[in-house]
C-alpha positions as CSV (number, residue, x, y, z in Angstrom):
1,M,-17.4,-29.6,-50.5
2,I,-15.8,-26.7,-48.7
3,G,-15.4,-24.9,-52.0
4,A,-19.0,-25.3,-52.8
5,L,-20.1,-23.8,-49.5
6,I,-17.9,-20.8,-50.0
7,T,-19.0,-20.3,-53.6
8,E,-22.6,-20.1,-52.4
9,L,-21.5,-17.1,-50.3
10,D,-19.3,-15.5,-53.0
11,S,-19.7,-16.6,-56.5
12,Q,-16.5,-14.6,-57.5
13,A,-14.3,-16.5,-55.1
14,E,-11.4,-18.2,-56.8
15,Q,-11.0,-22.0,-56.2
16,E,-7.2,-21.6,-55.8
17,V,-7.7,-19.0,-53.0
18,I,-10.1,-21.3,-51.2
19,A,-7.9,-24.4,-51.6
20,D,-4.8,-22.5,-50.3
21,A,-6.8,-21.3,-47.3
22,V,-7.9,-24.8,-46.6
23,R,-4.4,-26.2,-46.8
24,R,-3.0,-23.5,-44.5
25,S,-5.7,-23.9,-41.9
26,A,-5.7,-27.7,-42.0
27,P,-2.4,-29.1,-43.4
28,R,-3.4,-32.8,-42.9
29,P,-6.1,-34.6,-45.0
30,S,-7.7,-35.9,-41.8
31,Y,-8.0,-32.3,-40.5
32,Q,-9.5,-31.2,-43.8
33,Q,-12.1,-34.0,-43.6
34,K,-13.1,-32.9,-40.1
35,L,-13.3,-29.3,-41.3
36,A,-15.6,-30.3,-44.2
37,W,-17.9,-32.3,-41.9
38,A,-18.2,-29.4,-39.4
39,L,-19.0,-26.9,-42.1
40,E,-21.5,-29.2,-43.8
41,S,-23.4,-29.7,-40.6
42,N,-23.4,-26.0,-39.7
43,P,-22.7,-23.6,-42.6
44,A,-23.5,-20.6,-40.4
45,L,-20.0,-21.0,-38.9
46,L,-18.8,-19.0,-41.9
47,T,-21.3,-16.2,-41.5
48,G,-20.9,-15.1,-37.9
49,N,-21.4,-18.2,-35.7
50,G,-17.7,-19.1,-35.7
51,H,-17.7,-19.0,-31.9
52,L,-19.5,-22.3,-32.0
53,A,-16.7,-23.9,-34.1
54,P,-15.8,-27.4,-32.8
55,H,-12.3,-27.1,-34.3
56,R,-9.8,-24.2,-34.2
57,A,-9.0,-24.8,-37.9
58,I,-12.4,-23.3,-38.8
59,L,-11.5,-20.0,-37.2
60,R,-8.2,-20.0,-39.0
61,L,-10.0,-20.7,-42.3
62,I,-12.4,-17.8,-41.6
63,D,-9.5,-15.4,-41.0
64,L,-7.6,-16.5,-44.2
65,L,-10.7,-16.1,-46.3
66,H,-11.5,-12.7,-44.9
67,E,-8.0,-11.5,-45.5
68,A,-8.3,-12.8,-49.1
69,G,-11.4,-10.6,-49.6
70,V,-14.0,-13.3,-50.0
71,T,-17.3,-11.6,-49.5
72,G,-20.0,-13.2,-47.3
73,I,-17.4,-14.5,-44.8
74,V,-18.1,-12.9,-41.4
75,R,-15.5,-12.9,-38.6
76,P,-17.1,-14.0,-35.4
77,S,-17.2,-11.8,-32.3
78,C,-16.4,-13.0,-28.9
79,P,-19.6,-14.1,-27.1
80,G,-18.2,-12.8,-23.8
81,C,-17.1,-9.3,-24.6
82,H,-18.6,-9.0,-28.2
83,R,-15.3,-7.8,-29.7
84,V,-14.1,-9.0,-33.1
85,V,-10.8,-10.4,-32.0
86,R,-9.0,-13.7,-32.1
87,I,-11.2,-16.4,-30.4
88,D,-9.7,-19.8,-30.1
89,K,-10.1,-20.6,-26.4
90,P,-12.9,-23.0,-25.4
91,L,-15.2,-21.9,-22.6
92,N,-18.6,-23.5,-21.8
93,G,-19.0,-24.9,-25.3
94,Q,-18.0,-21.7,-27.1
95,R,-14.8,-20.1,-28.4
96,V,-13.9,-16.9,-26.6
97,C,-11.0,-14.5,-26.5
98,R,-8.0,-14.6,-24.2
99,T,-9.3,-11.7,-22.1
100,C,-12.6,-13.5,-21.3
101,I,-10.6,-16.6,-20.5
102,S,-8.5,-14.5,-18.1
103,H,-11.7,-13.1,-16.5
104,S,-13.1,-16.6,-16.0
105,R,-10.0,-17.6,-14.1
106,I,-9.9,-14.7,-11.6
107,E,-8.9,-15.6,-8.1
108,E,-7.7,-13.7,-5.1
109,C,-4.0,-13.7,-4.9
110,S,-2.7,-15.2,-1.6
111,G,0.2,-12.7,-1.6
112,C,-1.3,-9.3,-2.3
113,G,-5.0,-9.9,-2.3
114,A,-5.5,-8.6,-5.9
115,R,-8.1,-10.4,-7.9
116,R,-6.4,-11.5,-11.1
117,E,-5.7,-14.6,-13.1
118,P,-3.1,-16.5,-11.2
119,A,0.3,-17.1,-12.8
120,T,0.9,-20.2,-10.6
121,H,0.1,-21.8,-7.3
122,D,2.4,-22.1,-4.3
123,D,3.3,-25.3,-2.5
124,Q,0.0,-25.2,-0.6
125,G,-2.1,-24.8,-3.7
126,R,-2.9,-21.1,-3.1
127,P,-3.0,-18.8,-6.2
128,L,-0.2,-16.3,-6.9
129,C,-0.6,-13.4,-9.3
130,P,2.2,-12.5,-11.8
131,N,3.5,-9.6,-9.7
132,C,3.9,-11.8,-6.6
133,L,5.5,-14.6,-8.6
134,V,8.1,-12.3,-10.1
135,N,8.9,-10.5,-6.9
136,D,9.0,-13.7,-4.8
137,P,12.4,-13.9,-3.0
138,A,13.0,-17.4,-4.6
139,N,12.9,-15.8,-8.1
140,L,15.2,-12.9,-7.3
141,E,18.9,-13.0,-8.3
142,T,21.9,-10.8,-7.5
143,C,22.7,-8.3,-10.2
144,I,26.3,-8.6,-11.3
145,N,26.6,-4.8,-11.6
146,C,25.0,-3.2,-8.6
147,G,25.0,-6.3,-6.4
148,R,21.4,-5.9,-5.3
149,L,18.9,-8.8,-5.1
150,K,16.3,-7.9,-7.8
151,V,14.2,-9.2,-10.7
152,V,16.4,-10.2,-13.6
153,S,16.0,-8.0,-16.6
154,T,18.8,-9.2,-18.9
155,R,20.9,-12.3,-18.8
156,T,24.5,-12.0,-20.0
157,P,27.2,-14.7,-20.2
158,D,28.7,-13.2,-17.0
159,G,25.4,-13.2,-15.0
160,P,22.1,-11.5,-14.6
161,L,21.4,-7.7,-14.8
162,C,18.5,-5.9,-13.1
163,S,16.3,-3.3,-14.9
164,S,18.2,-0.4,-13.4
165,C,21.6,-1.5,-14.7
166,P,22.5,-1.2,-18.4
167,S,24.6,-3.8,-20.2
168,L,28.1,-3.7,-18.9
169,P,30.7,-2.0,-21.0
170,T,33.9,-3.7,-22.0
171,A,37.0,-2.5,-20.0
172,T,40.2,-3.7,-18.4
173,C,39.5,-5.1,-14.9
174,S,41.5,-3.4,-12.3
175,I,42.1,-6.7,-10.4
176,C,42.6,-9.5,-12.9
177,S,43.7,-7.1,-15.8
178,E,41.5,-9.0,-18.3
179,E,39.5,-7.2,-21.0
180,K,35.8,-8.1,-20.3
181,P,32.5,-6.5,-19.4
182,C,33.0,-4.6,-16.2
183,G,31.0,-2.7,-13.6
184,T,32.3,0.1,-11.5
185,S,33.5,-0.4,-7.9
186,R,31.7,1.8,-5.4
187,T,34.8,1.8,-3.2
188,T,37.6,2.5,-5.7
189,G,35.8,3.9,-8.7
190,Q,37.7,1.5,-10.9
191,P,36.3,-1.1,-13.3
192,W,36.1,-4.7,-12.1
193,C,34.6,-7.7,-13.7
194,P,31.7,-9.8,-12.2
195,H,34.0,-12.6,-11.5
196,C,36.3,-10.4,-9.4
197,Q,33.3,-9.0,-7.6
198,R,32.6,-12.5,-6.2
199,R,36.3,-13.3,-5.6
200,S,37.5,-14.0,-2.0
201,A,41.2,-14.5,-1.1
202,P,43.6,-13.9,1.8
203,C,44.4,-10.2,2.0
204,S,48.1,-9.5,1.3
205,A,48.2,-6.9,4.0
206,C,46.2,-8.3,7.0
207,G,46.0,-12.0,6.0
208,R,42.2,-12.3,6.5
209,V,40.3,-14.4,4.0
210,T,37.6,-12.0,2.8
211,A,36.2,-10.4,-0.3
212,V,38.7,-8.8,-2.6
213,V,38.1,-5.1,-3.1
214,S,41.3,-3.8,-4.8
215,G,44.9,-4.8,-5.5
216,T,45.8,-7.5,-8.0
217,L,45.5,-11.3,-8.2
218,N,48.9,-11.7,-6.7
219,Q,48.4,-9.0,-4.0
220,P,44.7,-8.7,-3.3
221,L,43.5,-6.2,-0.7
222,C,40.3,-6.2,1.5
223,A,38.1,-3.2,2.1
224,D,39.8,-2.3,5.4
225,C,43.2,-2.3,3.8
226,T,42.3,-0.4,0.6
227,T,43.9,3.0,0.6
228,P,41.4,5.6,-0.6
229,E,43.9,8.5,-1.0
230,V,44.7,7.5,-4.6
231,W,41.2,7.8,-6.0
232,H,38.8,9.3,-3.4
233,T,38.9,12.9,-4.6
234,C,36.8,14.1,-7.6
235,P,38.9,16.0,-10.1
236,T,36.2,18.6,-10.4
237,C,34.8,19.3,-6.9
238,N,37.1,17.2,-4.6
239,D,34.0,15.7,-2.9
240,P,35.2,12.5,-1.1
241,D,31.6,11.3,-0.4
242,Y,30.8,10.6,-4.0
243,P,33.6,8.5,-5.6
244,H,33.2,8.0,-9.3
245,P,35.7,7.6,-12.2
246,G,36.3,11.0,-13.7
247,Q,33.6,12.9,-11.9
248,C,31.3,12.3,-8.9
249,A,27.6,12.0,-9.0
250,R,27.1,15.6,-7.9
251,C,29.3,16.9,-10.7
252,L,27.6,14.7,-13.3
253,I,24.2,16.0,-12.4
254,N,25.4,19.6,-12.5
255,R,26.9,18.9,-16.0
256,R,23.5,17.4,-17.1
257,L,21.7,20.5,-15.7
258,N,24.0,22.7,-17.7
259,E,23.2,20.7,-20.9
260,L,19.5,21.1,-20.4
261,L,19.1,24.6,-18.8
262,G,22.4,26.2,-19.9
263,P,24.9,27.9,-17.6
264,P,23.4,29.9,-14.7
265,S,22.4,33.4,-15.9
266,D,19.9,36.2,-15.0
267,A,17.8,35.2,-18.1
268,L,16.7,31.9,-16.5
269,H,13.1,31.9,-15.3
270,P,13.0,32.2,-11.4
271,G,11.0,29.0,-11.2
272,L,13.6,27.1,-13.2
273,E,16.3,28.6,-11.0
274,A,14.5,27.1,-8.0
275,L,14.2,23.8,-9.7
276,L,17.9,23.8,-10.7
277,H,18.9,24.5,-7.0
278,N,16.6,21.8,-5.7
279,I,18.0,19.2,-8.1
280,A,21.7,20.2,-7.6
281,T,21.3,19.9,-3.8
282,T,19.2,16.8,-3.7
283,E,20.0,14.1,-1.2
284,H,20.1,11.4,-3.9
285,P,21.9,12.8,-7.0
286,T,22.1,9.5,-8.8
287,T,18.3,9.1,-8.7
288,A,17.9,12.7,-9.8
289,R,20.3,12.2,-12.8
290,R,18.4,9.1,-13.8
291,W,15.1,11.1,-13.7
292,L,16.7,13.9,-15.8
293,N,17.6,11.4,-18.5
294,K,14.0,10.4,-19.1
295,P,13.0,11.7,-22.5
296,P,9.7,13.3,-21.4
297,V,11.5,15.2,-18.7
298,S,14.7,16.3,-20.6
299,L,12.8,17.4,-23.7
300,V,10.3,19.5,-21.8
301,L,12.9,21.0,-19.5
302,S,15.1,22.1,-22.4
303,D,12.1,23.6,-24.1
304,L,11.2,25.6,-21.0
305,A,14.8,26.8,-20.5
306,A,15.1,27.9,-24.2
307,G,11.7,29.7,-24.1
308,R,10.1,27.4,-26.7
309,R,7.4,26.6,-24.2
310,A,5.9,28.8,-21.5
311,L,6.2,27.8,-17.9
312,T,2.4,27.4,-17.3
313,H,-0.1,24.7,-16.6
314,E,-1.7,25.4,-20.0
315,A,1.5,24.9,-21.9
316,L,2.0,21.5,-20.2
317,D,-1.6,20.5,-20.9
318,A,-0.8,20.7,-24.6
319,L,1.6,17.8,-24.2
320,P,0.6,14.1,-24.4
321,D,-0.4,13.0,-20.9
322,S,2.0,10.5,-19.3
323,P,3.1,9.6,-15.7
324,P,6.6,11.2,-16.1
325,L,4.9,14.4,-17.2
326,A,2.5,14.3,-14.3
327,H,5.4,13.8,-11.9
328,F,7.4,16.6,-13.5
329,R,4.4,19.0,-13.2
330,Q,4.1,18.2,-9.5
331,V,7.9,18.8,-9.1
332,L,7.4,22.3,-10.6
333,V,4.6,22.9,-8.2
334,G,6.7,21.6,-5.3
335,V,9.5,24.1,-6.0
336,G,7.1,27.0,-6.5
337,A,7.6,27.3,-10.3
338,L,3.8,26.5,-10.9
339,P,0.8,27.3,-8.7
340,E,-1.1,24.4,-7.0
341,R,-4.2,23.2,-8.8
342,D,-6.7,20.4,-8.6
343,E,-5.3,18.0,-11.2
344,Y,-8.0,15.4,-11.1
345,M,-10.7,18.1,-11.4
346,V,-8.9,19.5,-14.5
347,R,-8.6,16.0,-16.0
348,L,-12.3,15.4,-15.4
349,E,-13.3,18.7,-17.0
350,R,-11.0,18.0,-20.0
351,F,-12.5,14.5,-20.3
352,L,-16.0,15.8,-20.2
353,T,-15.3,18.6,-22.7
354,G,-14.0,16.1,-25.2
355,L,-16.8,13.6,-24.6
356,L,-19.5,16.2,-25.1
357,T,-17.9,17.6,-28.2
358,S,-17.8,14.1,-29.8
359,Q,-21.6,13.6,-29.3
360,P,-23.3,14.0,-32.7
361,D,-26.9,14.2,-31.4
362,P,-27.7,17.7,-30.0
363,E,-30.5,16.4,-27.7
364,Q,-28.2,13.7,-26.3
365,R,-25.4,16.2,-25.9
366,K,-27.8,18.5,-24.0
367,I,-28.8,15.8,-21.5
368,L,-25.2,14.7,-21.0
369,H,-24.2,18.3,-20.3
370,R,-26.9,18.7,-17.7
371,Y,-26.0,15.4,-16.1
372,A,-22.2,15.5,-16.2
373,I,-21.6,19.2,-15.7
374,W,-24.5,20.4,-13.6
375,H,-24.9,17.3,-11.5
376,L,-21.7,15.2,-11.3
377,V,-19.2,18.0,-11.3
378,R,-21.3,20.3,-9.2
379,R,-21.8,17.7,-6.6
380,L,-18.1,16.9,-6.5
381,R,-17.2,20.5,-5.9
382,R,-19.8,20.8,-3.1
383,R,-18.6,17.6,-1.4
384,S,-14.9,18.3,-1.8
385,N,-15.4,21.7,-0.1
386,G,-12.1,23.2,-1.3
387,R,-10.1,19.9,-0.9
388,L,-8.4,18.3,-3.8
389,L,-10.3,15.6,-5.7
390,T,-9.3,12.0,-5.0
391,P,-8.5,9.5,-7.8
392,Q,-11.5,7.4,-6.6
393,Q,-13.9,10.4,-7.1
394,F,-12.4,11.1,-10.6
395,M,-12.8,7.5,-11.7
396,S,-16.3,7.2,-10.3
397,A,-17.4,10.3,-12.2
398,R,-15.8,9.2,-15.4
399,Q,-17.4,5.7,-15.1
400,R,-20.8,7.2,-14.6
401,T,-20.4,9.4,-17.6
402,H,-19.4,6.4,-19.8
403,A,-22.5,4.6,-18.4
404,A,-24.7,7.5,-19.4
405,V,-23.3,7.5,-22.9
406,A,-23.8,3.8,-23.3
407,L,-27.5,4.0,-22.2
408,L,-28.2,7.0,-24.3
409,N,-26.6,5.4,-27.4
410,W,-28.8,2.4,-26.9
411,L,-31.9,4.6,-26.6
412,T,-30.9,6.4,-29.8
413,A,-30.4,3.2,-31.7
414,H,-33.6,1.5,-30.6
415,L,-36.1,3.9,-29.0
416,T,-36.3,7.5,-27.8
417,R,-36.4,9.0,-24.4
418,E,-40.1,9.7,-24.7
419,T,-41.1,6.3,-26.0
420,C,-38.9,4.2,-23.6
421,R,-40.9,2.2,-21.1
422,Q,-39.9,0.3,-18.1
423,A,-40.1,-3.0,-19.9
424,D,-37.7,-1.7,-22.6
425,L,-35.2,-0.7,-19.9
426,D,-35.5,-4.0,-18.1
427,R,-34.8,-5.8,-21.4
428,W,-31.6,-3.7,-21.8
429,L,-30.6,-4.5,-18.2
430,T,-30.8,-8.3,-18.9
431,D,-29.0,-8.1,-22.3
432,D,-25.5,-9.6,-22.0
433,S,-24.2,-7.2,-24.7
434,A,-25.1,-4.1,-22.6
435,T,-22.3,-2.4,-20.7
436,Y,-22.3,-0.3,-17.5
437,R,-25.8,-1.7,-16.7
438,Q,-25.7,-1.1,-12.9
439,T,-23.7,2.2,-13.2
440,A,-26.2,3.6,-15.7
441,G,-28.9,3.3,-13.1
442,H,-27.5,6.5,-11.6
443,L,-28.5,8.4,-14.8
444,T,-32.0,7.0,-14.7
445,R,-32.6,7.9,-11.1
446,W,-31.3,11.5,-11.8
447,A,-33.6,11.8,-14.8
448,H,-36.6,10.3,-12.9
449,T,-36.1,12.8,-10.1
450,R,-36.2,15.7,-12.6
451,K,-39.2,14.4,-14.4
452,L,-37.3,13.7,-17.6
453,T,-38.5,10.1,-17.8
454,T,-40.8,7.7,-16.0
455,V,-38.4,4.8,-16.0
456,H,-35.6,4.1,-13.6
457,V,-33.2,1.5,-12.2
458,P,-33.6,1.1,-8.5
459,A,-30.5,1.4,-6.4
460,I,-29.0,-1.7,-5.0
461,R,-29.6,-1.7,-1.3
462,W,-26.6,-2.7,0.9
463,N,-27.4,-5.6,3.1
464,G,-24.2,-6.0,4.9
465,P,-20.7,-7.3,4.2
466,T,-20.3,-10.3,2.0
467,Q,-17.0,-11.5,3.5
468,P,-16.8,-13.3,6.9
469,L,-16.0,-11.1,9.9
470,D,-13.5,-12.5,12.4
471,D,-13.1,-10.2,15.4
472,E,-10.7,-12.5,17.2
473,H,-8.3,-12.4,14.3
474,R,-8.6,-8.6,14.2
475,W,-7.5,-8.3,17.8
476,N,-4.7,-10.8,17.3
477,V,-3.3,-8.8,14.4
478,A,-3.7,-5.6,16.4
479,R,-1.8,-7.0,19.4
480,R,1.0,-8.2,17.2
481,L,1.4,-4.8,15.4
482,L,1.3,-2.9,18.7
483,H,4.6,-4.5,19.7
484,D,6.3,-5.7,16.5
485,D,9.3,-3.3,16.1
486,T,10.6,-5.1,13.0
487,L,7.9,-3.4,10.8
488,K,7.9,0.2,9.7
489,P,6.2,2.5,12.2
490,E,4.1,4.1,9.4
491,D,2.8,0.7,8.3
492,R,2.0,-0.3,11.8
493,L,0.1,2.9,12.4
494,A,-1.9,2.6,9.2
495,V,-3.0,-0.9,10.1
496,L,-3.9,0.1,13.6
497,L,-6.0,3.0,12.4
498,L,-7.8,0.5,10.1
499,L,-8.3,-2.2,12.7
500,L,-9.1,-0.1,15.8
501,Y,-10.8,3.0,14.3
502,A,-12.3,1.6,11.1
503,Q,-10.6,4.1,8.8
504,R,-10.5,3.6,5.1
505,P,-7.1,3.6,3.3
506,S,-8.2,6.7,1.4
507,A,-8.9,8.5,4.7
508,I,-5.7,7.3,6.3
509,G,-3.6,8.6,3.4
510,R,-5.1,12.1,3.7
511,L,-4.3,12.7,7.3
512,T,-2.0,15.7,7.9
513,I,0.2,16.9,10.8
514,E,-2.5,19.4,11.7
515,D,-4.8,16.4,12.6
516,V,-2.4,15.4,15.4
517,E,-2.5,17.2,18.7
518,V,0.5,16.5,20.9
519,G,-0.1,17.5,24.5
520,A,2.0,17.1,27.7
521,Q,0.3,13.9,28.8
522,E,-1.7,12.8,25.8
523,V,-1.9,12.6,22.0
524,R,-5.1,13.3,20.1
525,L,-6.0,12.5,16.5
526,H,-8.7,14.2,14.5
527,L,-10.5,11.6,12.5
528,G,-13.8,13.4,12.5
529,D,-15.3,16.4,14.2
530,A,-14.2,15.3,17.7
531,P,-10.6,14.3,18.4
532,V,-9.7,10.8,19.6
533,Q,-7.4,10.3,22.5
534,L,-4.9,7.7,21.5
535,P,-3.7,5.1,24.1
536,E,-0.2,3.8,24.4
537,P,1.6,2.4,22.4
538,V,-0.4,3.9,19.5
539,A,0.5,7.4,20.8
540,A,4.2,6.5,20.7
541,L,3.8,5.2,17.1
542,V,2.2,8.6,16.1
543,H,5.2,10.4,17.7
544,A,7.6,8.2,15.7
545,V,5.8,8.7,12.4
546,V,5.5,12.5,12.9
547,A,9.2,12.8,13.7
548,N,10.5,10.6,10.9
549,R,7.9,10.8,8.1
550,K,9.5,10.9,4.7
551,G,8.1,10.3,1.2
552,H,9.7,8.7,-1.8
553,A,10.0,12.0,-3.8
554,T,13.6,12.9,-4.4
555,I,13.1,16.2,-6.1
556,G,10.6,19.0,-5.3
557,A,9.5,17.5,-2.0
558,L,8.5,20.0,0.7
559,T,10.5,19.7,3.9
560,P,8.9,18.9,6.2
561,S,5.9,17.3,4.5
562,P,2.5,18.4,5.7
563,W,1.1,14.9,5.3
564,L,1.3,12.2,7.9
565,F,1.9,9.6,5.2
566,P,3.8,11.3,2.4
567,G,3.6,9.8,-1.1
568,G,5.8,9.4,-4.2
569,Q,4.9,12.7,-5.8
570,P,6.2,15.9,-4.2
571,G,3.7,17.5,-1.9
572,R,1.2,14.7,-2.3
573,P,0.0,12.1,0.2
574,I,0.4,8.4,-0.3
575,S,-2.1,7.1,-2.9
576,T,-4.9,4.7,-1.9
577,S,-3.6,2.0,-4.2
578,Q,-0.1,2.2,-2.8
579,L,-1.3,2.1,0.8
580,T,-3.6,-0.8,0.1
581,Q,-0.7,-2.7,-1.5
582,R,1.4,-2.1,1.6
583,L,-1.4,-3.4,3.8
584,N,-1.8,-6.4,1.6
585,Q,1.9,-7.2,2.0
586,L,1.2,-7.4,5.7
587,G,-1.6,-9.9,5.2
588,I,-4.4,-7.2,5.8
589,R,-7.5,-7.1,3.6
590,P,-8.7,-3.5,4.1
591,N,-12.4,-4.0,3.2
592,Q,-12.8,-7.1,5.4
593,A,-10.8,-5.6,8.3
594,R,-12.7,-2.3,8.3
595,S,-16.0,-4.2,8.1
596,T,-15.0,-6.2,11.2
597,A,-14.0,-3.2,13.1
598,L,-17.0,-1.1,12.2
599,F,-19.3,-4.1,13.1
600,Q,-17.9,-4.3,16.5
601,L,-17.7,-0.6,17.2
602,A,-21.4,-0.2,16.1
603,T,-22.5,-2.6,18.9
604,E,-20.6,-0.6,21.6
605,I,-20.9,3.1,20.8
606,P,-24.0,5.2,19.9
607,A,-24.3,6.3,16.3
608,A,-24.0,10.0,16.9
609,I,-20.8,9.7,18.9
610,L,-19.3,7.1,16.5
611,A,-20.0,9.4,13.5
612,R,-18.5,12.5,15.1
613,T,-15.4,10.7,16.4
614,L,-14.5,8.6,13.3
615,G,-15.7,11.0,10.6
616,I,-18.2,8.5,9.2
617,H,-21.7,9.6,8.0
618,T,-24.4,9.0,10.5
619,D,-26.6,7.0,8.1
620,V,-23.7,4.6,7.5
621,V,-23.3,4.1,11.3
622,V,-27.0,3.6,11.8
623,A,-27.1,1.0,9.1
624,W,-24.2,-0.9,10.7
625,Q,-25.8,-0.7,14.2
626,R,-29.0,-2.2,12.8
627,L,-27.0,-4.9,11.1
628,S,-25.1,-5.7,14.3
629,A,-28.3,-5.7,16.5
630,G,-26.7,-2.9,18.5
631,D,-29.5,-0.4,17.8
632,W,-29.2,2.5,20.3
633,A,-32.5,4.0,19.3
634,T,-34.2,2.8,22.5
635,Y,-31.2,3.8,24.7
636,A,-32.2,7.5,24.8
637,A,-35.8,6.7,25.6
638,E,-34.7,4.4,28.4
639,V,-32.4,7.1,29.9
640,S,-35.2,9.7,29.7
641,H,-37.6,7.6,31.8
642,R,-35.0,7.0,34.5
643,T,-35.4,9.2,37.7
644,S,-32.5,10.5,39.7
645,P,-32.1,9.5,43.4
646,Q,-33.1,13.0,44.5
647,Q,-36.5,12.7,42.7
648,Q,-37.4,9.4,44.2
649,P,-39.6,9.1,47.3
650,V,-37.8,8.8,50.6
651,H,-39.3,5.5,51.4
652,E,-38.1,4.0,48.1
653,Q,-34.6,5.3,48.7
654,G,-34.6,3.7,52.1
655,A,-35.9,0.4,50.8
656,K,-33.2,0.3,48.2
657,S,-30.5,1.1,50.8
């Protein structure tokens, strides 16, 4: 029966091929019978409706017949995302792909607040995302090489290894004298096996029972009794602060620099000389050497030193984009080898140039050019006012451009811009296969304003926060962070700026030292046009953060950093995503916390003062005041009708007294 159905679609199909596909998709006779019954009742399963298959074997049969070249067989697309991929997961009576299943299971992680498919649930039934599950302290183990508590990357017969530690080389342990995989002791610089790293015994010198650091099995020595004079000096530089077998970390990084840049000479580019000096004198040479060993960094650095590639932004733009290359570029900017430029604006212009070039329709390319270049980019330049573009601005412009392309492609395939009516646009907005439906409304409103079309998608009006606002919880968290010295000062300050002054994480991350005014008796912070006088102990926190601020950049970082919250890239502030993640780890949901703070502030402070003080647009503050029923529009009228005591009649003043 199955063979007859397939032969109707392709008369040239061989019966042996069909029989082999049936056997491979349904090995048991009972499965084959169910397969035949399903295809007999709905033959369209083979021609595109496979997402309605009651059995997974039907989808396997379709894939095998399609691979065998049987014509008429159509691989089904996922009803959720409309991609032709493997669909074998049941959802609402249909077969969908794994991605759509994942999207249907999205929950807010109880650990970090990210909305993802949970990997598991904790003891209280709360969802946990994969990142929080992996980094949970209960799932961390001690690395046998570095001794740190980290996520296990490799398991060996001797114990777990973290991702930073390679497989242990085989050597003779300096304590037990056995030939086995050994790490390197940070104290003695000698190899020792994982078993000896965990060994405790009475010290042969002082008699205390403690961890064995050196000596032998018969005469073990503790850390206090270990004599460093035998091995503490480096044979190259005699630096006692960096013990290492053969050479210290400082010598090893200098040797690596000589391999990549060559020996110091006058022919080396001045920018590379500055980079060489910065790396050679870095505070963390081990981290710098690990960074130099990354292929994207080492290859580009050697090409720059040999003159095979010019030390310019344009030469680096010709390389494939990658995070290590972006960090390397920022390091070159940090040491002065390259001039500062707006990287996100350059990426946006490069993206738009490639997108416009790929458009085959000249009319569509013309509209996209007007919209993307003369509207989106021009507005971004005007709003940034000389400041660097943020990642959120870049992603928003890119998403709106993709939405414009999606809408214009649909118009080209079905209608034209002149013949499109509002009913046609409404039909596209309700089509499940359409993408970027709400984002594309920005293009229609832009085109409607410029008389290019008569249709448009109305903007979605904001009607207030969707999450519950708990002002009491906000103040409880603020009181705790004001006095909790166990947390980092920069984390406490960031949360307090969010809870007390309704600052977004993006605005907090872009604060600089120039925004802080430290006087003899007070500390002021510029969040908007007018500075805010900070009360204690917030002012003390600002003092501590300003004095001890330090980013995670090891190479190329400016000292001191101009940012109040330095980031991981040299000369850059902390990213919004990284700051949001740190806030989530403290149990803070930035959007909900800011809405609660802004709701309360809008009921207490007039809109003009609140906008000037916190750097928030006046229209936004007015909307929040109306929402919170704290409309101050009648306040000015009430004050203007009041009369001063000097203007009142004498008998009225006497009556009041």
